[in-house]
N, C-alpha and C positions, 0 to 999 in steps of 0.2 A: 770751605774755602771757597772764595767771592769768585764773582764772572773774568776780573781781570786775571784772576790766578788761574783760575784751569784753562783760559783761552793762554795762557802765558808760560804750562807747564804742557798741553797739548800742541802749541808751537814746535819747545824740545824736542821732544819727540816724533813730531813730522823731522825737521828740519837737521835731526840728529846733537849729538851732545858730545859730550867731552870722551875719552878714551875710556874702558871696564875696569875697575878695580881690582887690584890683583883676590879680597875676596870673592868677588863677582866673576871672574877668567875660572877660578875654581872650580864657583858652582858648578857656570856651564860646561866646561870639561869633568864634570862627575852625572848628566844630566843625560838619560837617555831617551830618543825621542823618537816615538814611532806613529805607524799612518793609523785610519782606523781601522784597518784589518788585523795590522798589527796587536791594536787592546783587545781585537773581540778572540783572536786565535789563544792570547797568552788568555784570557778570563780572568782581566781583570779588576778588584773590586779594592774597595775602599774606604776606611773609616775613620771619624773627626778624631784624633787626639784629644780628652779632656780628663779633669780631673775631677778623679770620683772615689769610692767610697773600697780601700785593697784587701782584700783578705788574706788571713794568713794563716797555710794550711799544714796538715800532718801529711804526707805522701803514705801511703801501704798497700800490698795488696792482699788480696784473697781469693775468695771464689762462693758462687750462691750457692744453698742450702734451701732445705724444705724448712719452714715454718714452724715451730711447737703449737701442740693441735690442726693441722692440718696433714696431717697423714694416714689412712685406714686401711682395713685386709679386709675382704671377701673372708668368714671362715664357717662349720659349720656344727650345730651342737652336738648333733648326732652323725656317726656311720653313717657310708651309702657308697654309691655309684655315678659321677656324673653323667649327666645324660645326654643336656647339652650346656653353651657357653656364651651370652649376650654380650657376654665384656668384649671387647677387642683390643689391643694395648695399643698404645699412643690415637686413645680417640677422649674423647671426653662422653663423660656420663655423668646423669642426673640424681639425686639423692634419689633414694625407693625404689631406683629404674630396677629391674630383673637383672642378673649379674650371670648367675649359676644355678643350674635345673640337679636336684640329686635325685636317686630312687633310694631310696630309701633302706633299710634292711629287713626292716618287721615286714611280718608276713604278712601275705594278702597278695592276691589278684587281678590287677598288678599291684607289687608295692605300691606303698603310698611315696610319694613324690612333696619335693620341698622346693618353694623358690629361697633362692636365695639374693638379694635385694642389696642395693649398692648404699652403705653407709654415709655416706656422702657426696656432694657433688665433685665433681673433677678430674684430671685427665687416670686413664689407666696406664699407668707404669710399667706396671706384670700378672703374666697372667701366667698362674702356674694350674691350668687343669683343662684336660680333652675329654670328650667323651669318653663312657669305660674306663675312667680314673678310677679307681679306689680313691676312697676318703673315708682321711678322720679328721677327730675334733680340731688334733692342733697344727691341723695344714691351714697352711695360709693358698688360698686359691684366687685369690684378685685381689691388685695392689692399687692402691688409688692417691693421688696430691691434690692436694687443693693447692693452684699456681694463685688463686686472689693476690694474697701476701705471700712474699719469701723471704727466706731468712738470708741477711748480706754480712758477710765475716768476712774484718778486714785482719790480717796478723801486721801487728801493731809492734815494732822497735823496741826492746825495752826501756832504751833512754828515751823514748820522743811519751810512753804513757803517762810522765806525769801534767803532761798539757792539757792530758783529756779529759771531759769529766761528762755524762748525762746529761742528753736534749741538744749536743753541737748537734749539727748540720751534715752531712759529707755530701759531693757530690761524688756517685758514682758509676762510670762507666765498663759496659761489655765492648770485646770485640766481635763481635755482630752487629753491636749498632753504635760503629762509631759518630756520627753525629748528633745522639742522645745523647741526654746527662739524664738520671736518675736521681732524685733525690730524697735524703733519707733521714731522722732523727737520731743520736746515739741510743740505743736502749738501753744497754750494757756492758758493764766492760769481762772480760773473767775471769773466774778465782785465781787460779794458778796459770804459770811466766811456762812456755814448754823449754825442756831443755834438750831438744832440739833446733830449735830454732831461737829461743829465747825472745818470741814475741807474746805478746797476750794478745786473745781476742775480743777484739769490740766489736757489737753486734747489731745490727741495723735491721730494721720491720721498715721494707720496703715495698707500695703499694703495686702491684704487677696488675692492671686490670684486663690489661692488653696480651696479659699471658710473654711476654716477650723474656723473661727472666727465668732462665731457668736450671734448676736444683746443676750441678758440676758446671757451670759457665767461672769460670776465671774473670777475677773486675778486679778495675783499679779505681781508690780510693782517696778524695783528696777533702780530709777534714779539717772544717772550719775551726780555728784556736781561735780568733784574736783578727781585728782588723783598724786599721789606720785610714782616717778623711784626709783628702784632700789633696793624693796620690797622680800627679801624671802615668797614668796605665795604658799599658795598649796589649792588645791578643799577642800571645806568643809569638804566630806565624809570620809576625811582618818583623820580627828579629832575624837579620842571616848573619853569616859570620862568625867568630870563632873565638873566646877568651878575648886579648885587647883590640881586636879590630871586627866592632859590633857596629850595625849600619841598620839601616831602614832605607826603604822609598817614598820620598812626600812627592804629594802631585804637586806640578808646579804653578804657583798664581796665576802666570802671566803665558804662559808657551802651551799651546795646545796639544794634547797627548804628548807628554810632557813628562816626567819623573826625577827627581832629584836623589841622589846616594848621599845620603847623610850622614854624617857618626855619632853615632850616642851613647851617652854609658848607663846603662842600666844598674839595678838596683837586688830589690827581692825580686821571685817568682810564686808563680802561685799555677795550679795545676794550665788556668784559662790566658792570665796575663802577666805582662813582665811591669816594673815599674820601670821609671826612664828619669836618671836624677839630671840628664845634661842633652842636648839635642837638639828638644823639638821644644814649639810652643803651644799653648792648648786653640783648636782651631785647624790645624795644620790636616792636612787627609794624607794619610797612611797607605801603604800600597798591604794587603792582607794577603787575598787569593793572587796567587800570581806572582808575592815578591822572589820566590825561589827560581821561577822564570827568568826574570830582570835582571836576575847578579848575571846570565847569560847572553843577554843580550846585544854585549856590544856597546857603539853610540844608538843603536834604535834604525829603525827602515826610515827617516826623514833627516836630513843635514840642518843644523845650528847656523846657516845663513838660511835658508827656506825657512825654517820655525820664525826667526828673530823676522827678518821682511814681514810674515803675514801677518805677526802681533804687533808689529812699529806701523807698518807699513810705511816704510822706508827699507834700502837694499843694507848691506853687512858685510864687516868681513866671512870670511869662511870659519875664524874660530866667534861670531859673533859681535865681533866688536862695534861700533860707531864707525864710517867711514868721516875720514879729516876732506880738510878743501884741496886736500893735494889727490885724494884717492876719488872723493870726486873729479877731477879736471880731469884727469887721468883716465877714470870709466866714460867721460863723455868724449874723449878722444877718440877713445877706442869704439865709441859706439857710433862718432864720427864718421870713422871713418869704415865701422860697419855700414854706415848708410850709403857711404860714396861704392860701395860693392857690391847696391845691390837692396840691403838687410835694411824694413821697413821698422818705423820709431813704434812699438807697440799700446795699445791702449792702457797698459796700465800703469807708461808711462807719463800719459795725460793727465789719466787720473791723482797720478804722489804731485805732480807739477803744481794743476791746480787745485788740487786742498791744499796746498801748502799756500800758495796765494790766497786763494780765502781767505786761511786762516789767518795768516798775516792783519789781511784789511782790518777783519775783524778786530785785531789786538792793537788795532790805530785808533779805531773806528771808538770803540770801549773807551783807550785813554784818553779821546781827544774830549767823552763825553765828560768821566769823569771830573777832567780839567774843568771845566767849561762847571759843573753844577757846584766845585770849591769855590769859585768866582763869582 
Protein backbone atom coordinates (compact mmCIF):
# COMPACT_ATOMS: atom_id res chain seq x y z
CA UNK A 1 0.00 0.00 0.00
CA UNK A 2 1.54 3.42 -1.06
CA UNK A 3 1.66 6.43 1.25
CA UNK A 4 -1.18 8.33 -0.42
CA UNK A 5 -3.51 5.36 -0.23
CA UNK A 6 -2.56 4.84 3.43
CA UNK A 7 -3.39 8.46 4.29
CA UNK A 8 -6.65 8.30 2.36
CA UNK A 9 -7.85 5.20 4.23
CA UNK A 10 -6.71 6.63 7.55
CA UNK A 11 -8.63 9.83 6.83
CA UNK A 12 -11.76 7.89 6.03
CA UNK A 13 -11.49 6.04 9.31
CA UNK A 14 -10.94 9.31 11.18
CA UNK A 15 -13.80 11.34 9.70
CA UNK A 16 -16.29 8.51 9.12
CA UNK A 17 -17.48 6.47 6.20
CA UNK A 18 -20.61 4.97 4.72
CA UNK A 19 -23.21 3.14 6.75
CA UNK A 20 -22.47 -0.41 7.79
CA UNK A 21 -23.40 -3.18 5.41
CA UNK A 22 -25.92 -5.81 6.47
CA UNK A 23 -23.26 -8.46 6.99
CA UNK A 24 -21.23 -6.09 9.15
CA UNK A 25 -24.31 -5.18 11.18
CA UNK A 26 -25.02 -8.85 11.74
CA UNK A 27 -21.42 -9.46 12.78
CA UNK A 28 -21.50 -6.62 15.30
CA UNK A 29 -24.87 -7.79 16.63
CA UNK A 30 -23.27 -11.16 17.41
CA UNK A 31 -20.19 -9.66 19.08
CA UNK A 32 -19.50 -10.02 22.80
CA UNK A 33 -17.28 -7.20 24.12
CA UNK A 34 -15.62 -7.56 27.50
CA UNK A 35 -13.42 -5.40 29.66
CA UNK A 36 -10.07 -6.66 30.94
CA UNK A 37 -11.64 -7.97 34.15
CA UNK A 38 -14.22 -9.94 32.17
CA UNK A 39 -11.52 -11.62 30.08
CA UNK A 40 -9.58 -12.49 33.23
CA UNK A 41 -12.64 -13.84 35.06
CA UNK A 42 -13.64 -16.09 32.17
CA UNK A 43 -9.99 -17.19 31.77
CA UNK A 44 -10.34 -17.02 28.00
CA UNK A 45 -7.79 -18.75 25.79
CA UNK A 46 -7.64 -18.87 22.00
CA UNK A 47 -6.07 -21.07 19.34
CA UNK A 48 -5.30 -20.22 15.73
CA UNK A 49 -7.35 -22.11 13.16
CA UNK A 50 -5.13 -23.84 10.65
CA UNK A 51 -5.07 -26.64 8.13
CA UNK A 52 -3.49 -29.73 9.63
CA UNK A 53 -3.35 -33.51 9.48
CA UNK A 54 -6.67 -34.83 10.75
CA UNK A 55 -6.67 -38.27 12.39
CA UNK A 56 -9.59 -40.62 11.84
CA UNK A 57 -10.15 -42.66 14.98
CA UNK A 58 -12.13 -45.58 16.40
CA UNK A 59 -13.48 -44.99 19.90
CA UNK A 60 -13.72 -47.74 22.51
CA UNK A 61 -13.90 -48.23 26.27
CA UNK A 62 -11.78 -50.56 28.34
CA UNK A 63 -9.66 -50.98 31.46
CA UNK A 64 -6.09 -50.94 32.64
CA UNK A 65 -4.62 -54.32 33.67
CA UNK A 66 -1.36 -55.87 34.78
CA UNK A 67 1.01 -56.49 31.88
CA UNK A 68 1.84 -60.13 31.13
CA UNK A 69 4.85 -61.26 33.15
CA UNK A 70 4.60 -58.33 35.55
CA UNK A 71 2.95 -60.14 38.47
CA UNK A 72 4.68 -62.36 41.07
CA UNK A 73 3.89 -64.04 44.41
CA UNK A 74 6.00 -64.87 47.47
CA UNK A 75 5.57 -68.44 48.74
CA UNK A 76 7.55 -71.04 50.70
CA UNK A 77 9.04 -74.31 49.48
CA UNK A 78 8.73 -75.80 52.97
CA UNK A 79 5.94 -75.64 55.54
CA UNK A 80 6.38 -73.49 58.63
CA UNK A 81 5.05 -70.58 60.67
CA UNK A 82 5.30 -66.83 59.94
CA UNK A 83 7.69 -65.00 62.28
CA UNK A 84 7.66 -61.50 60.69
CA UNK A 85 6.32 -59.64 57.65
CA UNK A 86 8.39 -56.85 56.09
CA UNK A 87 6.20 -56.24 53.03
CA UNK A 88 3.33 -53.75 53.40
CA UNK A 89 0.34 -53.45 51.09
CA UNK A 90 0.35 -50.63 48.52
CA UNK A 91 4.02 -49.96 49.21
CA UNK A 92 6.93 -50.39 46.78
CA UNK A 93 9.38 -53.23 47.28
CA UNK A 94 12.70 -53.97 45.60
CA UNK A 95 13.72 -57.25 44.04
CA UNK A 96 15.51 -59.55 46.55
CA UNK A 97 14.30 -57.45 49.50
CA UNK A 98 13.08 -59.40 52.54
CA UNK A 99 9.34 -59.94 52.42
CA UNK A 100 8.55 -62.65 55.01
CA UNK A 101 10.51 -64.65 57.60
CA UNK A 102 9.30 -68.19 58.42
CA UNK A 103 10.12 -70.61 61.20
CA UNK A 104 10.62 -74.03 59.63
CA UNK A 105 8.98 -77.17 61.02
CA UNK A 106 12.30 -78.95 60.91
CA UNK A 107 13.64 -79.89 64.35
CA UNK A 108 16.07 -77.54 66.05
CA UNK A 109 16.52 -75.31 69.08
CA UNK A 110 15.55 -72.83 67.90
CA UNK A 111 14.02 -74.21 64.69
CA UNK A 112 15.74 -72.92 61.53
CA UNK A 113 14.28 -69.75 59.96
CA UNK A 114 13.75 -69.04 56.28
CA UNK A 115 13.89 -65.58 54.67
CA UNK A 116 11.53 -65.24 51.71
CA UNK A 117 12.62 -62.54 49.23
CA UNK A 118 10.71 -60.46 46.65
CA UNK A 119 11.16 -62.07 43.21
CA UNK A 120 10.56 -58.75 41.35
CA UNK A 121 10.48 -55.03 42.05
CA UNK A 122 7.07 -53.40 42.15
CA UNK A 123 4.10 -52.54 44.32
CA UNK A 124 2.79 -54.91 46.99
CA UNK A 125 -0.81 -55.59 45.95
CA UNK A 126 -1.74 -58.19 48.57
CA UNK A 127 -0.41 -59.39 51.96
CA UNK A 128 -1.81 -62.71 53.12
CA UNK A 129 0.63 -63.34 55.98
CA UNK A 130 0.63 -62.34 59.67
CA UNK A 131 3.00 -63.44 62.45
CA UNK A 132 2.07 -66.85 63.79
CA UNK A 133 0.21 -67.96 60.66
CA UNK A 134 0.86 -71.61 59.65
CA UNK A 135 2.21 -71.82 56.11
CA UNK A 136 2.01 -74.55 53.48
CA UNK A 137 3.77 -74.77 50.12
CA UNK A 138 0.59 -73.89 48.25
CA UNK A 139 0.00 -70.61 50.13
CA UNK A 140 0.47 -67.25 48.42
CA UNK A 141 1.87 -64.99 51.12
CA UNK A 142 2.67 -61.77 49.23
CA UNK A 143 1.58 -60.56 45.78
CA UNK A 144 3.66 -58.02 43.84
CA UNK A 145 2.86 -56.21 40.58
CA UNK A 146 5.33 -54.30 38.42
CA UNK A 147 3.64 -51.11 37.18
CA UNK A 148 6.49 -49.79 35.02
CA UNK A 149 4.41 -51.06 32.09
CA UNK A 150 0.68 -51.82 32.10
CA UNK A 151 -1.73 -53.66 29.86
CA UNK A 152 -4.49 -51.40 28.47
CA UNK A 153 -7.30 -53.44 26.94
CA UNK A 154 -10.04 -51.87 24.82
CA UNK A 155 -13.33 -53.59 24.04
CA UNK A 156 -13.79 -52.75 20.33
CA UNK A 157 -17.26 -53.38 18.80
CA UNK A 158 -17.25 -56.13 16.18
CA UNK A 159 -18.27 -53.86 13.29
CA UNK A 160 -15.16 -51.69 13.85
CA UNK A 161 -12.61 -54.45 14.29
CA UNK A 162 -11.98 -54.63 10.52
CA UNK A 163 -10.32 -51.19 10.70
CA UNK A 164 -7.71 -52.34 13.23
CA UNK A 165 -4.27 -53.75 12.67
CA UNK A 166 -1.25 -54.16 14.97
CA UNK A 167 1.01 -51.13 15.20
CA UNK A 168 -1.74 -48.50 15.10
CA UNK A 169 -1.38 -45.72 17.65
CA UNK A 170 -3.99 -45.00 20.32
CA UNK A 171 -4.65 -42.00 22.58
CA UNK A 172 -5.61 -43.37 25.99
CA UNK A 173 -7.28 -41.36 28.76
CA UNK A 174 -8.34 -42.18 32.32
CA UNK A 175 -10.67 -40.21 34.61
CA UNK A 176 -7.98 -39.77 37.27
CA UNK A 177 -5.85 -37.60 34.94
CA UNK A 178 -8.21 -35.88 32.47
CA UNK A 179 -5.47 -33.57 31.13
CA UNK A 180 -3.04 -36.41 30.39
CA UNK A 181 -2.96 -38.47 27.20
CA UNK A 182 -1.11 -41.80 27.25
CA UNK A 183 -0.02 -43.15 23.87
CA UNK A 184 0.78 -46.72 22.86
CA UNK A 185 0.75 -48.97 19.79
CA UNK A 186 -1.73 -51.79 19.26
CA UNK A 187 0.06 -54.99 20.33
CA UNK A 188 -2.53 -57.64 19.44
CA UNK A 189 -6.23 -58.23 18.83
CA UNK A 190 -8.22 -60.84 20.75
CA UNK A 191 -8.68 -64.29 19.22
CA UNK A 192 -12.34 -64.52 20.25
CA UNK A 193 -15.24 -62.11 20.48
CA UNK A 194 -17.29 -61.82 23.66
CA UNK A 195 -20.79 -63.21 23.31
CA UNK A 196 -21.98 -60.84 26.05
CA UNK A 197 -20.55 -57.58 24.69
CA UNK A 198 -20.14 -58.40 20.98
CA UNK A 199 -16.65 -56.92 21.15
CA UNK A 200 -13.06 -58.03 20.68
CA UNK A 201 -10.17 -57.07 22.88
CA UNK A 202 -7.48 -54.76 21.52
CA UNK A 203 -4.44 -54.77 23.78
CA UNK A 204 -1.84 -52.02 24.23
CA UNK A 205 1.35 -52.20 26.29
CA UNK A 206 1.66 -48.76 27.86
CA UNK A 207 4.85 -47.39 29.39
CA UNK A 208 4.04 -46.19 32.92
CA UNK A 209 7.22 -44.80 34.54
CA UNK A 210 5.31 -42.58 36.97
CA UNK A 211 2.98 -45.48 37.94
CA UNK A 212 -0.01 -43.21 37.31
CA UNK A 213 -1.99 -45.97 35.59
CA UNK A 214 -3.24 -48.61 38.00
CA UNK A 215 -4.93 -51.96 37.26
CA UNK A 216 -8.71 -51.76 37.25
CA UNK A 217 -8.92 -48.14 36.06
CA UNK A 218 -11.48 -47.44 33.36
CA UNK A 219 -9.98 -46.04 30.16
CA UNK A 220 -11.11 -44.38 26.93
CA UNK A 221 -9.33 -45.36 23.72
CA UNK A 222 -9.12 -43.39 20.48
CA UNK A 223 -7.38 -45.70 18.02
CA UNK A 224 -5.96 -43.94 14.96
CA UNK A 225 -7.04 -45.83 11.81
CA UNK A 226 -6.32 -43.18 9.14
CA UNK A 227 -5.33 -39.57 8.45
CA UNK A 228 -6.16 -36.78 5.97
CA UNK A 229 -3.90 -33.86 5.07
CA UNK A 230 -4.91 -30.21 4.73
CA UNK A 231 -8.02 -30.31 6.92
CA UNK A 232 -9.25 -27.19 8.73
CA UNK A 233 -9.59 -28.47 12.29
CA UNK A 234 -10.05 -26.88 15.72
CA UNK A 235 -10.21 -28.34 19.25
CA UNK A 236 -13.50 -29.96 20.19
CA UNK A 237 -14.11 -27.59 23.11
CA UNK A 238 -14.30 -24.59 20.77
CA UNK A 239 -17.55 -25.72 19.13
CA UNK A 240 -20.80 -24.79 20.90
CA UNK A 241 -24.44 -25.48 20.13
CA UNK A 242 -26.19 -28.64 18.98
CA UNK A 243 -27.55 -30.17 15.80
CA UNK A 244 -27.73 -27.71 12.94
CA UNK A 245 -26.87 -24.67 15.09
CA UNK A 246 -23.12 -25.03 15.66
CA UNK A 247 -20.96 -21.98 16.30
CA UNK A 248 -17.61 -20.80 17.64
CA UNK A 249 -16.33 -17.52 19.06
CA UNK A 250 -13.67 -15.80 16.96
CA UNK A 251 -11.52 -12.99 18.34
CA UNK A 252 -12.38 -9.75 16.53
CA UNK A 253 -9.61 -8.39 14.31
CA UNK A 254 -10.25 -4.73 15.20
CA UNK A 255 -12.05 -4.38 18.53
CA UNK A 256 -10.20 -5.03 21.78
CA UNK A 257 -11.47 -7.93 23.92
CA UNK A 258 -14.27 -8.59 21.43
CA UNK A 259 -15.40 -12.05 20.30
CA UNK A 260 -17.73 -12.74 17.39
CA UNK A 261 -20.25 -15.59 17.49
CA UNK A 262 -19.56 -17.31 14.16
CA UNK A 263 -21.72 -20.10 12.65
CA UNK A 264 -19.74 -23.10 11.35
CA UNK A 265 -20.43 -26.31 9.49
CA UNK A 266 -18.58 -29.25 10.98
CA UNK A 267 -17.47 -32.54 9.46
CA UNK A 268 -15.68 -35.48 11.05
CA UNK A 269 -14.63 -35.52 14.71
CA UNK A 270 -12.03 -37.39 16.70
CA UNK A 271 -11.06 -37.39 20.36
CA UNK A 272 -9.35 -33.98 20.15
CA UNK A 273 -10.41 -32.07 17.04
CA UNK A 274 -13.41 -31.18 14.89
CA UNK A 275 -13.23 -30.69 11.15
CA UNK A 276 -14.70 -27.34 10.00
CA UNK A 277 -15.89 -27.30 6.39
CA UNK A 278 -17.45 -23.82 6.36
CA UNK A 279 -17.18 -20.72 8.53
CA UNK A 280 -13.49 -20.25 9.35
CA UNK A 281 -10.37 -19.03 7.58
CA UNK A 282 -6.77 -19.96 8.39
CA UNK A 283 -5.45 -17.59 11.02
CA UNK A 284 -8.78 -16.97 12.78
CA UNK A 285 -8.25 -16.95 16.55
CA UNK A 286 -10.91 -19.22 18.03
CA UNK A 287 -11.80 -19.27 21.72
CA UNK A 288 -11.04 -22.60 23.40
CA UNK A 289 -11.11 -22.23 27.16
CA UNK A 290 -14.10 -20.14 28.23
CA UNK A 291 -16.07 -20.61 25.00
CA UNK A 292 -19.02 -22.14 26.86
CA UNK A 293 -19.13 -19.22 29.32
CA UNK A 294 -19.11 -16.68 26.47
CA UNK A 295 -22.41 -18.10 25.25
CA UNK A 296 -24.02 -16.78 28.46
CA UNK A 297 -22.21 -13.43 28.57
CA UNK A 298 -24.91 -11.55 26.63
CA UNK A 299 -23.51 -8.45 24.90
CA UNK A 300 -20.61 -8.30 27.32
CA UNK A 301 -19.45 -5.64 29.78
CA UNK A 302 -18.49 -2.91 27.25
CA UNK A 303 -20.94 -1.17 24.89
CA UNK A 304 -20.46 -1.55 21.15
CA UNK A 305 -20.36 2.25 20.77
CA UNK A 306 -17.52 2.64 23.27
CA UNK A 307 -15.55 -0.20 21.65
CA UNK A 308 -15.95 1.26 18.15
CA UNK A 309 -15.04 4.75 19.37
CA UNK A 310 -11.86 3.42 20.97
CA UNK A 311 -10.89 1.34 17.92
CA UNK A 312 -11.51 3.99 15.23
CA UNK A 313 -10.80 7.20 17.13
CA UNK A 314 -14.14 8.92 16.35
CA UNK A 315 -17.73 8.68 17.64
CA UNK A 316 -20.24 6.06 16.46
CA UNK A 317 -23.92 5.32 16.96
CA UNK A 318 -25.10 2.89 19.62
CA UNK A 319 -25.33 0.08 17.02
CA UNK A 320 -21.69 0.65 16.01
CA UNK A 321 -22.46 2.29 12.65
CA UNK A 322 -20.79 5.48 11.41
CA UNK A 323 -22.43 8.82 12.21
CA UNK A 324 -23.78 10.78 9.24
CA UNK A 325 -23.25 14.50 8.75
CA UNK A 326 -26.72 15.10 10.18
CA UNK A 327 -25.85 12.98 13.25
CA UNK A 328 -22.60 14.89 13.74
CA UNK A 329 -24.39 18.25 13.34
CA UNK A 330 -27.06 17.21 15.82
CA UNK A 331 -24.44 15.97 18.27
CA UNK A 332 -22.52 19.23 17.86
CA UNK A 333 -25.70 21.17 18.55
CA UNK A 334 -26.34 19.20 21.68
CA UNK A 335 -22.73 19.70 22.69
CA UNK A 336 -23.05 23.48 22.12
CA UNK A 337 -26.16 23.48 24.26
CA UNK A 338 -24.18 21.65 26.88
CA UNK A 339 -21.48 24.37 26.71
CA UNK A 340 -24.15 26.99 27.27
CA UNK A 341 -25.23 25.09 30.34
CA UNK A 342 -21.73 25.24 31.77
CA UNK A 343 -20.38 21.91 30.44
CA UNK A 344 -16.78 22.01 29.08
CA UNK A 345 -15.42 20.46 25.93
CA UNK A 346 -13.36 17.37 26.80
CA UNK A 347 -9.67 17.04 25.78
CA UNK A 348 -10.62 14.00 23.72
CA UNK A 349 -12.73 16.25 21.46
CA UNK A 350 -9.75 18.49 20.76
CA UNK A 351 -7.58 15.45 20.09
CA UNK A 352 -9.94 14.00 17.47
CA UNK A 353 -10.42 17.39 15.81
CA UNK A 354 -6.69 18.07 15.66
CA UNK A 355 -5.93 14.58 14.36
CA UNK A 356 -8.48 14.96 11.57
CA UNK A 357 -7.09 18.34 10.46
CA UNK A 358 -3.50 17.05 10.58
CA UNK A 359 -4.26 14.02 8.42
CA UNK A 360 -6.20 16.16 5.94
CA UNK A 361 -3.19 18.51 5.60
CA UNK A 362 -0.86 15.54 5.14
CA UNK A 363 -3.12 14.19 2.41
CA UNK A 364 -3.11 17.50 0.53
CA UNK A 365 0.67 17.74 0.88
CA UNK A 366 1.14 14.21 -0.47
CA UNK A 367 -1.14 14.88 -3.46
CA UNK A 368 0.69 18.12 -4.27
CA UNK A 369 4.10 16.43 -4.04
CA UNK A 370 2.93 13.62 -6.32
CA UNK A 371 1.58 16.15 -8.87
CA UNK A 372 4.92 18.04 -9.00
CA UNK A 373 6.77 14.74 -9.45
CA UNK A 374 4.65 13.80 -12.45
CA UNK A 375 5.14 17.20 -14.12
